[in-house]
Structures are given as C-alpha cells and as structure tokens.
C-alpha positions as CSV (number, residue, x, y, z in Angstrom):
1,X,125.7,101.8,109.3
2,X,125.3,105.5,108.4
3,X,122.5,104.5,105.9
4,X,120.6,102.9,108.9
5,X,121.2,105.9,111.1
6,X,119.9,108.2,108.3
7,X,116.8,106.1,107.7
8,X,116.1,106.1,111.6
9,X,116.6,109.9,111.6
10,X,113.9,110.3,108.7
11,X,111.5,108.1,110.3
12,X,111.8,109.8,113.6
13,X,111.2,113.1,111.9
14,X,108.1,111.7,110.1
15,X,106.8,110.1,113.2
16,X,107.0,113.4,115.0
17,X,105.5,115.4,112.1
18,X,102.5,113.1,111.7
19,X,101.8,113.1,115.5
20,X,102.0,116.5,115.9
21,X,100.1,117.2,112.7
22,X,97.2,115.0,114.1
23,X,97.3,116.8,117.6
24,X,97.2,120.3,115.8
25,X,94.2,119.1,113.7
26,X,92.3,117.7,116.5
27,X,92.6,120.9,118.6
28,X,91.7,123.0,115.5
29,X,88.5,120.8,114.7
30,X,87.6,121.0,118.5
31,X,88.2,124.6,119.1
32,X,87.2,126.4,115.9
33,X,83.7,126.3,114.5
34,X,83.2,124.8,111.1
35,X,82.5,127.0,108.1
36,X,80.8,126.1,104.8
37,X,80.2,122.5,104.1
38,X,82.5,120.9,101.6
39,X,81.6,119.2,98.2
40,X,80.8,115.5,98.9
41,X,84.0,113.7,98.2
42,X,86.3,116.1,100.2
43,X,85.0,115.1,103.7
44,X,85.8,111.4,102.7
45,X,89.2,112.4,101.6
46,X,89.8,114.3,104.8
47,X,88.7,111.1,106.8
48,X,90.9,109.0,104.7
49,X,93.9,111.1,105.3
50,X,93.3,111.1,109.0
51,X,93.1,107.2,109.1
52,X,96.2,107.0,106.9
53,X,98.1,109.2,109.3
54,X,97.0,107.1,112.3
55,X,98.1,104.0,110.5
56,X,101.4,105.7,109.5
57,X,102.3,106.6,113.1
58,X,101.5,102.9,114.2
59,X,103.8,101.6,111.6
60,X,106.6,104.2,112.1
61,X,106.5,103.6,115.8
62,X,106.8,99.8,115.3
63,X,109.9,100.4,113.2
64,X,111.6,103.1,115.1
65,X,113.5,101.6,118.0
66,X,115.1,98.3,118.2
67,X,116.6,98.7,121.7
68,X,114.7,99.6,124.9
69,X,117.7,101.8,125.9
70,X,117.0,104.7,123.4
71,X,116.5,107.9,125.2
72,X,113.8,108.9,122.8
73,X,111.6,105.9,123.7
74,X,109.6,107.6,126.4
75,X,108.8,110.6,124.3
76,X,108.0,108.4,121.3
77,X,105.4,106.5,123.4
78,X,103.8,109.7,124.6
79,X,103.6,111.0,121.1
80,X,102.1,107.7,120.1
81,X,99.3,107.9,122.8
82,X,98.6,111.5,121.9
83,X,98.5,110.9,118.2
84,X,96.2,108.0,118.5
85,X,93.7,109.9,120.8
86,X,93.9,112.9,118.3
87,X,93.4,110.7,115.2
88,X,90.6,108.8,116.6
89,X,89.2,111.9,118.2
90,X,89.1,113.4,114.8
91,X,87.0,110.5,113.4
92,X,84.8,110.5,116.6
93,X,84.1,114.3,116.1
94,X,82.5,113.3,112.8
95,X,79.8,111.3,114.4
96,X,78.7,113.9,116.8
97,X,76.2,115.6,114.3
98,X,75.3,115.9,110.7
99,X,77.3,119.3,110.3
100,X,80.4,117.7,112.1
101,X,80.1,114.8,109.7
102,X,80.6,117.3,106.7
103,X,82.8,119.9,108.2
104,X,85.0,117.9,110.6
105,X,84.6,120.3,113.4
106,X,82.7,119.8,116.6
107,X,80.9,123.0,116.5
108,X,79.1,124.5,113.4
109,X,78.1,127.9,114.7
110,X,80.3,131.0,115.3
111,X,79.3,131.3,119.0
112,X,78.9,128.7,121.8
C-alpha cells in the first residue's frame, strides 16, 4: 500500500512539473523575442520535446486518480487544460512565420 502511495506521489509531482514547465515555456515563447536561429535539428528536437511533454501529461493524468473523491482532482483538471493549451500553443506558434518556425518564439524582433 505504501508503494502505491509513493508511486502516486511521484506521478503527481511529475504531472505538476510537466504542466508548469509547458505553461512557463509558452509564456516565454509568446512574450520574449527570439534570438539567433538554431542549427537545423535543434528546432525539431524542441518540438519533439513539447509533444512528448503533452503526451506525458495526458498519460499521467489518466493514471493519477482512481476515485472521483480525491481533493486534488479539480486542480489536476485545471492543470490538464492549461498544459494542453500551452503545449498546443507552443506548436501553433511555430506555424505563425518562418522565424517562429526556427526560433519557437512569436516575435523575432527586439521591439513590438
């Protein structure tokens, strides 16, 4: 029983970390102007990491709570929505311009 509670605690912390990481990355990519364009494989790796994190939060959320009586359920659902919007927003930013495709940032200039 203690083993199951420990696994649940680890999954809960990973779930929180992944969703907060995606939200922070999304705010950073939307607010901060992109710098130099990276070498060709690195932007694909960045997109791959974003997609893996979105998949990880979906899997972790599906395995987190067995009962609907858990008090963390509402917060977990809120994190799920925010994490999905942020993760898909990161991918969406890539399709706004050629510079955004390479840098992953919405803006490429230093000023608005």
